C-alpha positions as CSV (number, residue, x, y, z in Angstrom):
1,M,90.6,62.5,115.5
2,E,89.9,64.8,118.4
3,Q,93.0,66.5,119.7
4,T,94.0,66.3,123.3
5,I,94.4,69.5,125.3
6,E,98.2,68.9,125.4
7,Q,98.2,68.6,121.5
8,K,96.2,71.8,121.3
9,L,98.6,73.6,123.6
10,K,101.6,72.3,121.7
11,A,100.1,73.5,118.4
12,L,99.4,76.9,119.8
13,Y,102.9,77.2,121.2
14,E,104.5,76.1,118.0
15,L,102.5,78.7,116.1
16,Q,103.6,81.4,118.6
17,T,107.2,80.3,118.2
18,V,107.0,80.8,114.5
19,H,105.2,84.1,114.7
20,T,107.8,85.3,117.2
21,K,110.6,84.5,114.8
22,I,108.7,86.4,112.0
23,D,108.3,89.4,114.4
24,R,112.0,89.5,115.1
25,I,112.8,89.6,111.4
26,R,110.3,92.5,111.0
27,Q,111.8,94.3,114.0
28,V,115.2,94.2,112.2
29,R,113.5,96.2,109.4
30,G,112.2,98.4,112.2
31,E,110.7,101.7,111.1
32,L,112.3,101.6,107.6
33,P,109.1,100.6,105.6
34,M,107.3,103.5,107.3
35,E,110.2,105.9,106.8
36,V,110.3,104.9,103.1
37,A,106.5,105.5,102.8
38,D,106.8,108.9,104.5
39,L,109.7,110.0,102.3
40,E,107.8,108.9,99.2
41,D,104.9,111.0,100.3
42,D,107.3,114.0,100.9
43,V,108.8,113.6,97.5
44,A,105.4,113.4,95.8
45,G,104.2,116.5,97.8
46,L,107.3,118.5,96.9
47,E,107.1,117.5,93.2
48,T,103.5,118.7,93.1
49,R,104.4,121.9,94.9
50,I,107.4,122.5,92.5
51,Q,105.2,121.9,89.4
52,K,102.6,124.4,90.8
53,I,105.3,127.1,91.4
54,K,106.7,126.4,87.9
55,N,103.3,126.9,86.3
56,E,102.8,130.1,88.3
57,L,106.3,131.4,87.1
58,D,105.4,130.5,83.5
59,D,102.1,132.4,83.9
60,L,103.9,135.5,85.3
61,E,106.4,135.4,82.4
62,D,103.5,135.2,80.0
63,E,101.9,138.2,81.7
64,I,105.1,140.2,81.3
65,V,105.2,139.4,77.6
66,T,101.6,140.4,77.3
67,R,102.2,143.7,79.1
68,K,105.3,144.5,77.0
69,N,103.2,143.9,73.8
70,L,100.5,146.3,75.2
71,I,103.2,148.9,75.8
72,K,104.4,148.5,72.2
73,D,100.8,148.9,71.0
74,S,100.3,152.0,73.1
75,Q,103.6,153.5,71.9
76,A,102.6,152.8,68.3
77,N,99.2,154.5,69.0
78,I,100.9,157.5,70.5
79,K,103.0,158.0,67.4
80,K,99.9,157.7,65.3
81,Y,98.0,160.2,67.4
82,E,101.0,162.6,67.5
83,A,101.1,162.5,63.7
84,Q,97.3,163.3,63.6
85,L,97.9,166.4,65.8
86,N,99.6,168.0,62.9
87,E,96.5,167.6,60.8
88,V,93.8,168.8,63.3
89,K,91.5,171.5,62.1
90,N,90.0,172.7,65.4
91,N,90.5,172.7,69.1
92,R,87.9,170.0,69.6
93,E,89.8,167.5,67.4
94,Y,93.1,168.6,69.1
95,D,91.6,167.9,72.6
96,A,90.2,164.6,71.6
97,I,93.5,163.3,70.1
98,S,95.4,164.7,73.1
99,K,93.1,162.8,75.4
100,E,93.8,159.6,73.5
101,I,97.6,160.2,73.8
102,E,97.1,160.8,77.5
103,I,95.1,157.5,77.9
104,Q,97.8,155.6,76.0
105,G,100.5,157.0,78.3
106,L,98.5,156.0,81.4
107,D,98.1,152.5,79.9
108,I,101.9,152.3,79.5
109,Q,102.4,153.4,83.1
110,V,99.9,150.7,84.3
111,S,101.7,148.0,82.2
112,E,105.1,149.1,83.5
113,K,103.9,149.0,87.1
114,K,102.4,145.5,86.5
115,I,105.7,144.3,84.9
116,R,107.6,145.5,88.0
117,E,105.1,143.7,90.3
118,Y,105.4,140.6,88.2
119,G,109.2,140.9,88.5
120,Y,109.1,141.1,92.3
121,E,106.7,138.1,92.3
122,I,109.0,136.1,90.0
123,A,112.0,136.8,92.2
124,S,110.1,135.7,95.4
125,K,108.6,132.6,93.8
126,T,112.0,131.7,92.3
127,T,113.5,131.7,95.8
128,I,110.7,129.5,97.0
129,F,111.2,127.3,93.9
130,E,114.9,126.9,94.5
131,K,114.3,126.0,98.2
132,A,111.7,123.5,97.3
133,Q,114.0,122.0,94.6
134,A,116.8,121.7,97.2
135,D,114.4,120.1,99.6
136,L,113.3,117.7,96.9
137,D,116.8,116.7,96.0
138,A,117.6,116.1,99.7
139,R,114.4,114.0,100.2
140,R,115.2,112.0,97.1
141,A,118.7,111.3,98.3
142,D,117.3,110.2,101.7
143,L,114.7,108.0,100.0
144,D,117.2,106.3,97.8
145,A,119.4,105.6,100.8
146,K,116.5,104.2,102.9
147,K,115.2,102.1,100.0
148,E,118.7,100.7,99.5
149,E,119.0,99.9,103.2
150,L,115.5,98.3,103.3
151,G,116.3,96.4,100.1
152,T,119.5,95.0,101.7
153,I,117.7,93.9,104.9
154,T,114.8,92.5,102.9
155,A,117.0,90.5,100.7
156,E,118.9,89.1,103.7
157,T,115.7,88.0,105.4
158,E,113.2,87.4,102.6
159,K,113.9,83.7,102.2
160,E,113.7,83.0,106.0
161,E,110.5,85.1,106.4
162,S,108.9,83.3,103.4
163,E,109.7,79.9,105.0
164,L,108.5,81.0,108.4
165,T,105.2,82.4,106.9
166,A,104.6,79.0,105.2
167,A,105.4,77.2,108.5
168,A,102.9,79.5,110.3
169,E,100.2,78.7,107.7
170,K,100.9,75.0,108.2
171,A,100.8,75.3,112.0
172,Q,97.4,77.1,111.8
173,Q,95.9,74.1,110.1
174,N,96.4,72.1,113.3
175,I,94.4,74.5,115.4
176,E,90.7,74.6,115.7
177,E,89.0,77.9,114.5
178,R,87.8,78.9,117.9
179,L,91.3,78.7,119.5
180,L,92.9,80.3,116.4
181,T,90.5,83.3,116.7
182,A,91.3,83.7,120.4
183,Y,95.0,83.4,119.7
184,S,94.8,86.0,116.9
185,R,92.9,88.4,119.1
186,L,95.4,88.0,122.0
187,R,98.3,88.5,119.6
188,K,96.8,91.6,118.1
189,N,96.2,93.2,121.5
190,A,99.6,92.3,122.9
191,K,102.4,94.9,122.3
192,N,105.0,92.2,121.9
193,G,102.7,89.9,119.8
194,L,102.8,87.2,122.5
195,A,99.6,85.3,122.9
196,V,101.1,82.1,124.3
197,V,103.7,82.4,127.0
198,T,105.6,80.1,129.5
199,I,106.0,80.1,133.2
200,Q,109.3,81.7,134.2
201,R,110.3,82.0,137.8
202,D,106.8,81.2,139.0
203,S,105.5,84.1,136.9
204,C,103.7,84.7,133.5
205,S,106.5,85.6,131.1
206,G,104.0,87.9,129.3
207,C,103.1,90.3,132.1
208,F,105.5,89.0,134.8
209,N,102.8,88.7,137.4
210,Q,103.1,85.8,139.9
211,I,101.2,82.6,139.2
212,P,99.8,80.8,142.3
213,P,101.4,77.3,142.9
214,Q,98.1,75.4,142.4
215,R,97.6,77.2,139.1
216,Q,101.1,76.3,138.0
217,S,100.4,72.7,138.9
218,D,97.3,72.8,136.7
219,I,99.2,74.3,133.8
220,R,101.9,71.5,134.0
221,Q,99.2,68.8,133.9
222,R,98.1,70.1,130.5
223,K,94.5,69.0,131.1
224,K,92.9,72.3,130.2
225,I,93.8,75.5,128.5
226,I,94.6,78.1,131.2
227,V,95.1,81.8,130.7
228,C,96.9,84.3,132.9
229,E,94.5,86.0,135.3
230,H,96.2,89.4,134.7
231,C,96.9,89.6,131.0
232,G,94.7,86.9,129.5
233,R,97.6,85.2,127.6
234,I,97.5,81.4,127.2
235,L,100.0,79.7,129.6
236,V,102.2,76.7,128.9
237,D,104.7,75.1,131.2
238,E,108.4,75.5,130.8
239,V,109.0,71.8,130.0
240,M,106.7,72.1,126.9
241,A,108.6,75.1,125.8
242,L,111.9,73.2,126.1
243,E,110.4,70.2,124.2
244,E,109.4,72.5,121.4
245,E,112.8,74.1,121.2
246,Q,114.5,70.7,121.0
247,A,112.0,69.3,118.4
């Protein structure tokens, strides 16, 4: 059966009332879900950074071990070449072996220099690692606290929100698609989520602009759907609002 305009207005206002209650519940949660998501991103980012630094420190330690082994090899070669000096038969052989000893000595100096550089780098990265670890511990503590707070609020309101969501879905079934689309668009564009508002003190309760007396009279007659000339919200009279509250 075709709905009257009054029935359509009542259905819209009922849906708005339910959505407003859902909005209030979500306002209680406030920024917590976003804060939790941001902290989770921070924790993930710090974990990635810490792992990267740890890998770099491990690589530096490996480089130091490699350089120390090269030094040992060079020292062993120097001993070998020094022993060979005692057996040389001419100046040419002496010069060649001396050159090899000199090269091995230079290799040792390069490796020692590299080990010092790696040491400085390890010290610097260790400081960064410890700072990042401290930041991670702090972020994890914040995350745990925010999750606990959000969990408490969610547990307190979950049942009510679930019931209201079901009520909203039921209310939507009583509204024709064209009106529901217009309602959804208005609700999405309104900062406070109000698409259907009442007359209060001769004004639109959505944008608080004055409503002319004749227009107020038309709204109270409930013969057509009337929107605010300023904000575009659907207007219902205060008596309808009172009837819905008492229903």
